[in-house]
N, C-alpha and C positions, 0 to 999 in steps of 0.2 A: 504494499499499500504505499502510496506517495503522500507525504506530509509537507506542508510548507510552513515556515516560521520566520517571524521578524525579529532581528536581533539589532537592538540599538544600545550603544554605549555598554556592551557586554550583558545586556539584560534581554532576555526573551520577552517581547511586548505583545505577541499574538502567535497563536497557532491555529492552522486552518487546513481544510482539505482542498481549498482552492488558493491560487496564488492572486492575491489581491492587489499587488503592486510589484514593481521591480526591486522592492527592498526585500522582498521575501525570498528565503533560500529553500532548496528542495532537498529532501531526505526520504530514504526508502526504509520502511519499517515492516517486518514479518509477522509481528505479534505484538500484543499489549505489553508483554514483558520487554520486548526490544524497545517500544516506545518509551516506556518508563525509565529504562536503563540510560537510553540516549538524553532525555530531557532533565532527568534527576541531576545530570552533572551541571546543568546551566543554572544561572540566578533567573528566576521567573519574576515576572510582575505580578504584584499581589492579587489581580484579577484572575489569573490563570489557574485553573483547577485540572490537574492532570487526570485525575480519576473520573472527573465528570466528562472530560473530552474522550476519554476511552469508552465510557457508557454509551456516549452519543454517537461515536464514530468507529470504534474499533472493537466493539463488544464482541468476543468470540463465541458467546452462547447463541450459535446459530439455529438452535432448536426452538427458539420462540416461533408461535403460530404466525405464518406469513401468508397462509391461504385465506382468501377473502370469505369463503364459506364457513371459516371458523368463527368470524364474528356476525352472527345472526341478529342483525339489527334492523329495526323498522323504525322510521321516523317521520314526523310531520311539523308542520309550522302552523301556529295560530296566533290569534291575538285575544287577551281576555283583559277585563277591566280590573284594576287594582282592588276595587271593591269586592269583586268575586273571589280573587286570589286571596285576600285577606280572610273572607268567610271559609275558604277551603282550608286554609292554614290553622285557623281557629277550631275548626270542626274535625281536625285530624286527618283531612283528605290529603294534604301535603304535609309529608314528615321530613324532618332534618335529621341527618346522621348525628348521634350523640356528640361526637368530638367537634362537630361544627356549630354547636349551640352556643359555645362561648361568645359573647358579643365583644367585638373589638373596635367598632367605629366609634369616634368620639362625637360630641354634640355638634361641632362644625360640620363634620362630612355628613351627619345625618340630616342636619337642616338643610345643606345644599342639595340632598337628594329630593327633599319636599319642595324645595324652591324650583328646581328644575322641572318637577312634574307640573307645577302651577304655571311656569313660564311656556310649557308645552314642548320643553326640550326632549329629544329621544333619550330613552333609558335602555342601557344594555339588555338583551333578552334573558329571561330566566331558562335554565336547562332542567328538564325535569325527566326522570325515569319512572315509567309506569311499573308498579311492582304488584299490582293486583287490580281488580276492577274498581275503578273510581278512586284509587290511591296511588300517589306518586311520591318518589323520594327526590328532593330538592337537590340536585348535584352541584349546581353553581347559581349563586344569587342569594344565598342565605342572609347576608347583610342587608339587601335591598328589601327582601320580604319582612324580615323582622323588624327593621326600622320602621316600616310603613305600618305594620300591624300594632306595634307599641304605640306609635304616634296617634292613630286613629282610634285606639281603644283606651286612650287615657292613662298610659302607662310609661314609666320612665324608660328612657333609651335602652339601658342595659337591663331591662326586666328579666327576671329569672323565675319560672314557676316553682322552682326548688326553695327559692328564698321566701322567708316569712316577714320580710321588711314591708314597711308602709308603702302603699302604691301611690306615687305622685306623678301627675301628668307631665310628660315631657314638653319642653316648650322651645321653640325655634330660637336659634342664636340671633342676636341683635346685629350679627355680622351680614345677615341675608337682607333682602329687600325690606324697606321700611314698613310697607304695608302688612307685612306678616311677621316680621322680627318680634320676639317676646311673646308671641301667641302660642297657646296650646290648641290642639285641633278644635275643641269645643268653642274656644274664643275667636276663631277665625271667622271671617265673613262667610256668609252660607255659599256664596258663588265659589269661593276657594275650597271649601269642604266638597261641593259637588264635583269640582275639577279633579281633585285627588281620587275620589272614589270612582269617577266615571272614566278617567283617562285609561288608555289600553297600553299594554306592554306586549312585545312579541315573545311567544313561548316557543321553545324548541324541544318537542317531546319525543322521548325515545321509548322502544319497548324491545326487550330481549325476547326474541322468539323461542329460545330454549330457556327455561326457568332455572336450570341447574349449571348453567354456563355463565360464570361470572366475569369472563374475559371482556365482554362487551362494556360492562359497567366501568371498568378499570380503564379500558381504552378510551371512552368518552371522556373520563376525568383528565386523563393524560393529555389528550388533545386540546382541551380547553384551559389546561393549567398553563397559562401564558402570563402570570403575574410577574412583577418585578424581582420577586423570590420564588424561584421554581421549586415545587415541592419535590422530594425524592420518592423512589416507590414505597419506601417504608412508611414515610409521612403520609403519602396517599392512602396506605392501608390503615393507618392510625385514624384518618379521616372517615373512609368508606366503611370499614369493618369495626368501628369502635364498639367495644362490649366488655364483659368481664375478661375475655381472653387477652385482648390488647391492652387493656387497663393493668391486669396483673403482670403480663409479659414486661411492660415498662416499669412497673414498680419494682419486680423482682431482678431485672436486669441492672437497674440503679444501684442495687445492694452488692453487686459484684464488683468490688473496689479495683481489683486487678485490671479491669478493662481500660482504666484510664492509663495504664502503662503499656498497653497494646495498641490503643487507637488515638489518633491526634484529636486535639480540641476541634478542629475542622470536621472530622468524622463524626464526633458527638453532637455537634450542631446539626448534622444531616441524619442523624439516627442510624449512621452505619454500624455502630457497636449493637444496636437493638436487632437490625436485620441478621447480623452475624450469629446472635443467639438463636433468633427465630429459625435459621437454617439448621442449626444443631437440634432444636426440639422437633421441628418438621421431619427432617431426614433420619433422625434416630427412630422415630416412631414408625417410619416407612421400613427401615432396614433391619432394625433389631426387633421391633414389635410386630413386624410383618403385616402392617396396614397398607395394602397396596391400592387403596382407593385414592390415596394421596397422589399418585402419579397417573391419575386419569387425564391429565393435561401434560404439556410439554413446555420446557422453557422454565428456569429458575424462577423468573418474575411471576409467571402465570401459576406455577405450582404454590409459590408463597402466597399469592393473593387467594388462590382456591383454599389453602389450608386455613387462613385466617378466617375466611367466609363459614367453613365447616366447623371450626372450633369457636366461632364467635361468642357463644353463650357458655363456654366452659373455661374456667380459670386454669391457668398453668399449674402443674405439680409443684409445690414449694420445695419438696425433698429433692426432685429432680434438678431444679435450679441450683440447689445447694452442691448437687454432685457435679453439675457443669463447673461451679466455682472451684471445686476440689481438683477437677481434671485441669482446669486452666493454671491453677497454682503449680501443679505437679509438672506440666509441660513447660510453663514459663520458667520456672526455677531452673529446669534443665537447659533449655535453649538460650534464655536471655533476649532482650528486644532485639539485638542485631541479626540472630539466627532463627528466631521464631517463625515458623510455618513458612519458611522460604523454600524456593527450589534449590536443587543440589545439582551440581556439575562436576565431571571428571576434570581434574587439573592435569593436563597432558605435559605441561611445560616444566613444573616444579613442585615442591612440596608446599602446602599439604596436598594430599592425594584428592581431597574433596574440596569444593568451594561453595558456599551459599551465595545464591545471586538473586537480585530483584527485590521487590517488595513483599510484604506477607500475602500469601495466596490464600483466598478466603475458601477455596475448595479444599485446600489442605487442612485448614483450620477446622471446617465442619467435620471432616472425616476422621482426623486424629482425635479431636476432643470427644467424639461420639464414641470412638472406640475405647478410649481411656474410662469415660463414664461406664461403659458396659463392663469393665472389669472392676470398677469401683463397686457397682451394684452387686457383682458377684463375690466381692470381698477377696479379691486376688491382688496380690502385690506385684507392682511392677518394678522391674529392676532398671533404672534409669540409665545406666551404662549401656546395658543391652538395647534399649530404646534408641539411644543416640545412634549405636552402630547399625542397627537394622534399619532406622530411617535414612541415614545417609546412603548406605548401600543400595537401598530399593529405589529411592528418589533419584539417585544419579543414574540407575539403570533406566528409569522411566525417561528421564530427560534424554538419554541417548536414543531410545526408542522413538521418542517424539520427534527428533530431528531426522532420523532415518526412515521411518515409516509414516510419520505424520499422524501418530496415535498417543494422545495424552489426554487422560480423563480429567486432569486438573486444569487444563487449559484450552481444550479444544471441545467444542459441542458439550459444555459442561451440564446442560440442562436435559439431556436425553437419559432415558431409563438405564441405557447401557453404560453411560459415562458414571452416572450416579453409582450404580451397582459396582462397577469396576473399582472406583476410588475407595469405596467402603470395604470392598473385599480386601483391597490393598492393606489398608490401615487395620483391619480386623486382624490380618496375618502378622503385620509388623508388631502389634501391640501383643498379640497371642504368643509370638515368639520371645517377647521381652519379659515374660512372667517367670518369677522365681519357682523353681520347684520346691514343694513342700517336704 
């Protein structure tokens, strides 16, 4: 793959798949690891995120659904009045995913929305997913609809049904037009009240033709996720699949302190550490608990999306999370940050015989930690010296095979059933052969 980058005063200021100007230099990379190895040597502008670039442009998990028939979506466009939408929301015909219910708009932004409606300015459409007859899930537009509903129904902007605080009617900021500034809905002129209720907004409504296929729901959210801060796949799951599972997953993951030594602050902001733990939870259940329904879809992202939906109302096993913590402690104490879950290559030029290369590999992470957890559950003692020896020998062999035959379950087509089974088989053997005989 050809990559172009701009370098000014020894700082890489931009990376792209197209040559944007004559200042851009050209380089060829064969894999995500090649890309990371190359650009990790440079000083990068603060706006450049190598991991994000890989996900967008070099993601080697080519097992994601690309067939159009996999996304069975029907959609239509309509217009409805704000009054009707408010009634539907209040009566439970329009529901908001739990995680999206937290109100984040301030009074100025809320007031500007009301002012825009009264002025007759166009309002961005709402995206609704039909989940049953006459019931919709609001995918995009939560702030707009809750702002309107709270204002028209005489509640504070940040009204929460769970709160028992006194209800105080919201008032429009005095920074909007003087005719409406400082007014609540009930004190507005009747003409303005009618304008708010009767004005219409475009709706883009979707329906999944296969109710058991969650791909469409996530695809829609990803495609309309164009805000200034783009959500990661894990953050989208937190929004769309929020419930006891996601809530407890986040809560228990935050208790695993060693993750702060493994993942960077940037990774933490993007919930990369949570997705890493989710992968262990998901694939451990598939491989060691033999729950094959987990792999009814392909591609890591789709598998994790599907798993979160299937487990939505079930909290994670607290004991299992403690065992993950133990496994992380054992492995991180052995490898340390510089070697933890990295690829291994044979050193043909000099000593040492093996060298650890690249960044932490998440596929190695999930398979190794799961294998160690399995032994912890069975109260088997791992000899860490044996584990290190077995790890470097096997992983170097896999790297060589990857170069010669193009087969590597840790970096090529990682979301296929074959690759998942292969890497879990590999680490199951590595750890099994590292057990001390009684």
